[in-house]
N, C-alpha and C positions, 0 to 999 in steps of 0.2 A: 422270413414273414415277421413284420412287427407285432408285438404282443398286445393284444387288446386292451389288456388292464393298464399297460404303460401308457397307451394312446389316451386313454379315459382320464388317467392320472394328469397328463400333460394338459388336456382340455380344461380340467378343472382348475389347475394351477394358472393357466393363462386367463381364465375368466375371472378368478379372483383378482389378479393383477389388473385386468381391465376395469374392475369394480374401484379398485384403489386409484389408478390414473382418471377414471372419470370424475371421481369424488374431488381430487385434487384439481382438476380442471375446473370444476364448478366453484370451488373456494377461490381459486385464483381470479376467476371471472368476478366475482363478488367483490374481491379485494382491490383488484385493479381498477374498477369503478370508483371506489372510494379515494384510491391513491391519485387517479386522474383529477378527481374534483378537487382534492388539495393543492395539487399542482396548479391548476387553472386559478385557483383562488389566490394563490401566492404570487404567480406571475405578474399581475398587474402592480401590486405594491412593489415588488423588486424593480420593475422598470421605471416606476415613478421615483422610487428612492435613488436609483442610478442617476435619473436625470437631475434630481435636487442635489445630490452629493457632488456631481461634476460642476453644477452652476456654483455651489458654495466654494469648491476648491478654486475654481476659475476666478471667482471674485476675491477670495482671500489672498490668492497667489499674486495679485497685482500689487500687494504691499506685503513683501517677505517678512518686514520687520514685525508685523502685527501677529505672525505665526511663532515667533521665537518663544521658546519654552513649552511648546506644544508636544506632548509625548509622541504623537504618532507622525510627526513632521518628517523623520527619518524615512518613513515608509513611502514617501514620494519620490525620494531620491534614487534615480537609477544608479547602479553600480555595474562594474565589468562583472559579468556572470561568470564567477569561477566555481561557485558552489551552487548546484541547482537543486531545488526542492520540488518535489511532484506529490500531490496527493492522489492516490489511487482509491477509487471507490468501486468496490466489488459488493458481493451478497453474502450473507452469513451462511445460506443453505444452498444445495445443488438442485438438481432436477429442473433446471430452468433453461434447457438448450445449450446454445453456445454463448449465452450472456457472460458467465464469468471467464470462459476460455478467451473471449474476444478481448475483453478489458486486461487480463493478465497477459496476454500475447502482445498486446500494444505496450503494455508497461515494460515488459522486458526488451522489446524492440528499442523503446525510448531509452532504457538504461544504456543499451550498447551505442546507441547514437550519442549519448552524452559523453560517455567513456572515450569514443572515437574523437571527439572534438578536444580531448584533453581536460575536460571538466570532471567535477566529483558530483555525482548524484546522491541525493538523500530522498527517502520516501516516507510520507505519512499513510498508513495503510488503514483503510476503512473496509470491514467485512472481514469474516473468518477466512474466506477463500483466498483473498490476496495475502493476507497475514501468513497462511500456512505455505502459498506458493513461494513467497519470498524468503521465509524462514529456511525452505528446503533448498531452493536454486539459486539464491543470490547473497552475496555478502555486503550489498550496500547498506550503510547505516540508516537506521529507521528514525525518524523524527518523532513518531509515536505510532500507536495502533488504538483501534476503537472497533470492538465487535458486539455482536448481539444487540443491534439497534437499526440495522438496515432496513427490515421490514417496516418500520414505523418511526421514521427520524423525526426528531423534535428540534425545535430552536435551541434548546439547551446544549443538545450535541454539538450543533454547528457553532455555539458560543465557546465550547471547550477546545473545539479543533481550531478556531480563529485565534483563541488567545495562545495555543501552544505555537502556531505559525508565526504570529507577531512577535512572541518572545524570541523564537528562532532568528527571525530576520533582524530584530534589534540588537541581539548578542552577536551577529556577524556568522552565526553558524551556518546561514544560507544567504545567497545574494538575490535569488528570484525564485518564485513559486508559481507554479501552475497546477491546474486540477485536471486530471484524467478520469473521465466519466462518460456516461452515455446521455444522449438527447433524446427524450420521449417525443416521438413523432405520432404515432397512432397506436392502436392496439396490436398491430402486427409489424411495426416498423420502429427501429431505433438505431442509432449510430453512435459510435465512439467519438469523443470531441475532446479538445483541449480548451481550457479557459484560463487566461492569465489573471493572476491574483495580486502578487507583489512583484516589483514596486507598483503602488496604486496609480501612479502617472500613467502607466502603460495599461490599466485596466478600466479607466474611467469609461471609456465608449466601447461599443460593440462586445458587450459583456458575453453574448452568446456565440460569438463567432469562433470559427476554427484558427488555429495559428499554428504556424511550422515551428519546429523545435528550434531553428535559428532565431526566432523572434522571442523566445522565452527570455524576459529580463531586459529586452531592448524595444519593445513595441510601445510607441509613444504616438497617440492620435489626439490632437488637439479637439476639444468638444465644439469649438466655435471656429468658424472660418473667419479670416481677416476681413474686416469690413462689415461683417453681418451684424444686423442691429439685434440687440438683446436688452432685456429690462436690467437696470441696475439693481442690485440686491443691498440691502442693509442688514449686517449681521450682528445681533445683539445677543448677549451684552457685549461679546468681543468675537472677532473672527476665529481666535485660537480656541476659545471655548466651544464655539458652534462646531468646528472641525473635530474637536476633542469628543463631542457627544455623537457626531455622525459616523465617525471613522469605524468604531468597533460595530456599529449596527450595519454599515455597509458591508464589511468583510463577513460578517455573521449571515447576512442575508444572501451573499454569494454562495456560500457553502451551503446554507440551507435549501436554496432552490436546486442545487446539484445533487443533493441528497434525495430530495422530493424525484427529481427526474430519474435518478438511478433506481429508486424503489418502484416507481411506476414501470420503468423499462424491465425490471426483474419480473415483475407479476405478469406483465404482458408476454414476456418470454416464456414463463412457467405455464401460462394458460395455452399458449401455442404449442409447446412441447408435450403437455399432457394430452392435448386434443389429438396430435400426431400419434401419440403413444397409445391412445384409446382406439384409434382407426387401425393401427398396425395390429393390436391384439386381435381386434375383429378379423383381419385377414388371416392371422395365424390360426384362429379358431376354425375358420372356414376350411383352410387347407388340412387341418388335423381332423376335422369332421369328415371330409371327403377321404382321407387316409383311412380313417376308422370304418367308413363304410365299405371301402374296397377290402380291407383286411377282413372285416367281417363276412362279406360275401364269399371272399376266397375260403374261408373256413367253413361256411355252410356248403359250398360247392365240394370242398374236400370230403366233408362227411356224408354227402349225398353218393359221391364217387366210391366211398367205402361201404356204404350199404350196399349199392347196387353191385359192387364187385363180390361182396359176401354172399348176396342172393345168387349171383351166377355161379358161384363155387359150389353152392349147396344144391344147384338144379342138376 
């Protein structure tokens, strides 16, 4: 028969855990609202910047000589993808359901696919969970790591990552780069996605679309269809300088949006996981309470039987 004291101790422990998960759910619910607001505020600027950047590049590329000497011109030239870089965005903390497991599992699957194609993978790891997983289970070289910022990413964080990736591409360390992250759809829904980054000619359009691994480094989608009328742009003071100013802003914006998407997805996943944990704790408490009542009733019945048996023996 279960010990009543042990059952009471278990009920108390589960109730304390339930209070913690309930508090974490409320905190995550409050934070995810702010994260969603930041994401929705950043998306319009990102979409407009993408359109402007594509237009500027399209206009400037008509006269390739005007772009000579531009530091970032090499970022537009596709190469045979022999060394593939991937930015993996996870979180710094756990207790957020399958959020990190989904991203890390996809990252390892992507690494295997890259190796099977005879290519060399390299990873830039964002978030402590991804950094720890790759340190333990992968020997792929790391382009860099960034931790302790995924809850509240800033544009400065995106600038640092963008500069690292740019230098790696220009130095020939990698031939193409894509971002593996999550796309925030709603409070209860997110999905893993790949976003092409470099070379830039393959990421000018359809910034938020999924791409297959085979398309990394090879995707080229013209911004304008042949024969389609569009306004002519005048780039001042020079096309090269205009592209020089826009390129780092464009790269940083892509990463910043992906970081915001990941932060919102993480908080939504944590809110859902803690709500489920709170509900499960309530079910456990109910079962333990029923078990406690049954054990207590059995103990009382046993005591009554002993009293009755003793009275009968004395009669």
